[in-house]
N, C-alpha and C positions, 0 to 999 in steps of 0.2 A: 325440336333441335336436333341432327343428326350429332351421334356420339362422335366423339377425335377419337380420333384413326393413330396411333402408331407403327413402327414400326422401325429394328435395329438394324446398320448398315455398318458392315467399317469401314475405317477409312481411308484404307489403303488400296482394298481394290472395289468396292465396293459389293461387295457379294451382300445382300440379304437375310434379316431370322424376322422371326416373329417371335427370337424372345433373346439375352442375352446372353453370346457363351464369350468364357476364357480367349481363349483361339478360333483363331480363322478357322475354317474345316475350304476356304482353294487360296487362298496365301499364308498361313501358316503363322500367322502374328498375332501375339499375347494383347491383350488392350487392347483392339483397337476399333473394338463397337461401341456406339453415338448412337444414342433413344433420337428419332425423327418426327418430327408427330406430321403426317399426313392428310391432309385439308385442300377438299376440293371445292369449289365454289363454282356457282353458274356463271360468274364473267368470264370464267379461267375458261371453259371454247368459246368463247369471242373475240381469238386474236384478230389485231389488229393484219395481222400479214395471213391470209390462211388459203392453201396451194387450189387450183379451180379445179374442181368435179372433172373430168374427162369421161368417156369413154375409150370402153375397151377394146382395140384394133388389129387386126391378122399381124402377127411377125412379117408377112413377107407384100404385106401392103405400105407397112410403113417405109417411109423413102431415109439413109441412108447418111445423113448433111456430117459437113465438116464441124467440129465441135470449136467453138469462140472460143477464140487465144489472142491474146492482147500481149506481146515482149514487156518486158521490164528492161525498166536503168542495169539492172545486176543483172548482167550474166553468168553468173557463177547460179543464182537464184533461178532463172530460167530452164539453167540446166538439168538444177533438179525436179522441179517440176513438168519436168518434160518438153519442152518448146517454149513453155508461156504462162499466162495463167485465166485460166479457163475464166471462164463468165459467171458470176452462178455459186462457184464452189466453195467449198466453205473447210478453211485450211488452219488446222492445229500445229503449233508449234514453239517441241518442248524442246529443254534445255535449264542444264541446273544454273542454282544462282550468281548472277554475277561472270554469267559465259559469256552476253553480249547479245542476250534474246530481244531487247526494247532498244539495244543499237543500231542494229545491227534494220528493224522490222522502223524505227524511225528514220535511218537512210535510207532506205525504198519509198518509208512518206515524203521526204524533201529531195528527192531524187525525180520522183517522177510529177516531173510539170502539169505533164500533158495532162495530166487527171484531176477530179476532184478527193483529197483525200481525207477521213474524218479520223481522228487519232486517236479513242477512244482509253481517257487512265485512269483507272483505280488507283494504283497504287504512287503516281508520284503525282505534285501542281504544279500546275504551266507555268510556274519561276520552274525551276529544273529543267522541263521541257523545252524550256527556252534557255536556260545552261547549257544542254544538252549539246541542242542543236544549234549552240553558236563550235561548241568544241566539232562540232563536226565539216563546224565549216561550207552549210549547201543554204540555200534559202528558197522559199518554195508558197507564192503567193496565194496558193489553191490548193492550203494544207492547213486545215481545220484542226485547233487539239479540244478533248470538249475533260474536266476531270467531270468521273458522279459512277457508280456504282449503281445507282435504281434501273432493271432495265424496259420502265416504263419511260422513263425519262430520256434516256438514249434513245427510244426509238421513236422520241416525241421533239427532239429536233435531227432525226435519219428523214422524215416527213418535209421539214421545215430547208435541210444544207443541201436534199439528195446527189448524195456521194456518190461515185463513180468506184473509190473503195472503201474498204469502214474493217480497222488492225483495231480491237482489244488486248488493253495487257489490264489485266490475266482473269482469268474465269473468273477465276478462284473471289472477286473480288468484287465480279456480279453478284445483283439481288433482286430479288421479286415478290412483291408485292404476295403473288400469291399462295406461296412456299410457304410454312407458319414455323418455317426452321432461319439456321446462321448460316449470315454467306459463305462458303464456300464447302459446305456439308454436299450428301452427294445428290440431294432432294434440287439444292438450289444449281447448285452445276450441270445440272440433266435438264430442268429445265428452262437453260438460259440459255444453254447449248444448242435444243429444240425450238423456243423462238429466235435465234439469229440461221438456221439450220432455213428454216421455212422463209423470213424474209431474203435470204441469199436467192430461193431458190423461183421465191413471186417478186420481184422485185432483175435479178441476175447482178445482183453486185456480187463481186466474189469480198468477202469476210478473211480477215489474217485473225486466230484468237489464237493466243500464247497461254498454256497453259506449264502449268510446274507440276517438280516432278518429288517421286519417292524416293527416299535413301536408297536401295535399291536401284534407283538409275526410270525407274518404265516412268510414264506420263501419271501425277497422284488425279487421286480421288480414283472415280470406278476409271475402270474398261469400256465401259456403254463408250463412251467419246474417243472411240479410236471407231467405236465400230458405225456412229453415225455420221464425221466425220468424212470425208470427199481424203485426202491427202494429209497425212501423217508423217513433220519433217521434225527431227531428233536433233538441236545444234551439240556439238563432240569438240569436250577439249577439255585441254589440262588447264588454269587455273599461274600455271609457275610455266606454261610454255607461250610461244606469240599461235599459236597457231589455231588453227579451229574448221568441224570437220561440219558442214550439211550434212546429213544421206537420211534418203523416206527410207521410210520402213510403211506402207501404207499410200497409193498412186491408183485413184480411180481413171487416171486417165492418161498413166503414161508407165515407163519403166521405176521399178523401187529400188536399179540398182546403182541409179547412181552417185553423185559423189562431187558437194562444195568446199575449194578451201578458200580461206579467211585464212589474214595478219590478223594480228588485233595491235592499233598503231595506237600515239596521244591521240588522234582525231576522230578513228570510230575501225571499222573497220574497211581493209584492200582489201578487194578480189584477186586470188594467185590465179595466172593467167596460167604458166607455168609451174606445178609446182615438184616437177624432178629437178629443176634447177637449186627448189631453195630447202631441198631435203639432203641433200648430200651436200657432208662439209667439203671446202680445200683445200686440200694438205701440203705441206713440201715435200712429205716425202713420205711413199705407203707404212703404212701401221700393220702389226700382225695384228690378229684378227676379226676385221674389217671387211663385209662385202653385199658387194650393189643384188639387191633382187629387182627384179623388172615384173612390176606386178600389173594388176588391171583392176577398176572400180566401175564396176558395171561399164561402159563403153570405151573408160579412160586409159589410159595407159599409163603409171607412174612408174616411178628411178625411184629409188629408196634404201637409208642404209643399214646394215645391220650390221649389226655391231654381242660380239662375245666377247665375254672371257672367262677364261682357263685356267683352272691353278688348284696346287695340292691338294685340300679339305684338313685345317689344321686343329679342328676341332675332334675327330672321325671320325661323325658324321656328315657326310657328303650334301650341296646344298642347291637347289636350282630351282631358280629366281630367273624371270620372265617380266620385263616389261611395253606392255602390247605386239603382245606373241600368246597366243596359247598355250600357257607352262605344259597341259596333260601334252600335245601335241613336240613338244620341245623332250620332253621324257620316255614316246615312243620315235623322237628320232635320235636321242642316245640310245636305245635299246637295240636299233638299224643296229649304229657302229657300234656296240658291245658286238651284240650277236653273230650278224653277218660278216663283218669286217674283219673283227679281234682287239680295235684301236678297246684299252682298258683306260678307259670315262670312268666307273664304276666306284673307285676312290677321288674323284674328283671333284670340286667347285665350280659348275657350272650356271653362268649370270652369259646372259641375256637383250638387249633393251635395240628396239624399235627407232631409228635417231628424230629426232621432229617433233617426239608425243603423240605417234598418231600408232591406232592399232592396225591389222594387215587380219585378214580374216582370210587371206587367197591362199591356195598351199601350193601354186607355186613358188611360194618363200621356201617353199621347206629347201631345198639346191640352198641357197643364200643363205639359208642356213649351216647346212652340216659345211659350207667351207668356210665362214666366221668360226666355229667353233676348234676347224683341225687346221684350223688356220693362227691361231689363240697358239693350241694347243701343242703347236710344234711353230713357236715360234719362227712361223716362215710368213710373209706379206704375200695378198697378193696386191695384184694389179693391179689399180683403181680404174683401169683402160679396159677392166672385164664384169660382166656382168654374166645374170643367172635366171633362169626358169624354167622350172621344175617339179615334181608333186612324186616324195618317192612313196612305197606303198614300203612296208612289212618285210620279206621276200628280197629286198637290197637292190632293183632293180629300180632302177627311171619312169616314171609314165607319162605323160603326153600331159600338154593344158592349154587349153579355147586361150581362143584370140589370139596366137603366137604371132603371126606376120602385124600386127600393131602393137608387140613389144618388141619385137626387131628393128621397124620399122622408127618407135621410141632411143628404143639404145643408139639404132645411128645417126636420132635425128642429134642428139646425147652430147656423138663424138668416141663412145667407146669400139673401142676393136673386134675385141668378139665377146659374145653373146653363148651359152652353155645351156641346148635345149636338150629334149630328149627323140634320143632317135624316131621317134612314134610318131615324130610334126613333121616329119620328112617333106610328106605332101603338100602340106600346107604353106611354108618353105618360100617366101618372095623370092621372085626372080630379081639376078643385075640389081643385088644389094651390094653393097659395100662391104658392111662389117664381117668381119670372121664366123661363122657359126663351127659350134663345137656340137656335133652331134653323140650320146654317147646312150647306153641302154642301161649300164650295171652302174652300182658307186666305185668297180675297180678301175671300174677304161675314167671312169670320172675323176676320183685321186691319182689314175697316171696320167692324163694329160692336165691338169691341174698345177701337178703339182712338179710333174716329170717323173 
């Protein structure tokens, strides 16, 4: 009988080591290595779903066809996936606990009435899923629910039901008897994912798998999961805010820059088709420290509200705080205002917040951030009919940004009267637009046009 082989795996990043070590050399986490048994059986190579062998072909002889997609009832998910769900694709769905992963995928399973769906849950009972479905208020006669954690039993039910869409909740709860280790371990997750990928590619049935995340926000378990699947979706949001963001971090069949926005309600997740209206607060009168930024997420233009508060440092050491915006970039903008423009902010507390609980990375937000900071520091309100789109360089120049025509069109559609952009975007400005476009090149010119 062959000797049982063991190895040590980091439960945070999946790095393998022949012996136990206290600190992982890859992710620098302590006490994350666990010993797992690596046991190979003869039946391990005899899978029910094996990819058929093929012969090599010249790439010039291969006929390029359109990828077969079918749209889902959720328009936001279709946008993030690149236009619809691809047949035979394996989609990894990650997010924090309680953010709404299971609710969203159960909504998809219930609303896809034209598809036969199998929802496999290893975390909830059938009664719990029934209660959640009643709360959502959607019924689907073609939706089957299976509470099972053994991958072999799941494949037996797949042979009987033959679904058109498979949802696994979650991959950390699945278990295969071919691997002698606990559910949720690196070996179990890797093997179960490989079996599901083999099933999806052979039967052309798309598969959604839900994955837990670690304390630093990455997909729990090994990074190998992200390499094996076709698409990685990240469900983000704050449990104290009602809005949820669905981002694509990997997509073999589309763009990775798309964004879907949902609103958490008592009856499930509602699609937000026009996020600019819900991300901007309607006030009776203008207040200082508020500016509207015209940003883009993928090909989608958004209007978001930036809020700033500048006050005298009470304890001598000034504070810098940012929510939803990069704190290092905020420090850079404050240094530019101090060095290039002469504003004395070194002894001031500066707090910045992006309304709605979302996080922005678009550099075009710089101009709105600076406008909000100066508005709060000088106690001069900015008109709520003004918006901004421009990147600020270290020398104080206002740099151009991409997709300026889409930003202007969105601002015009939202009823804004003026938009401040870089003068180097002059060639990309659409013609016959109603909104007034203010083109500026330096910070001094921007201040004089904004505050007079």
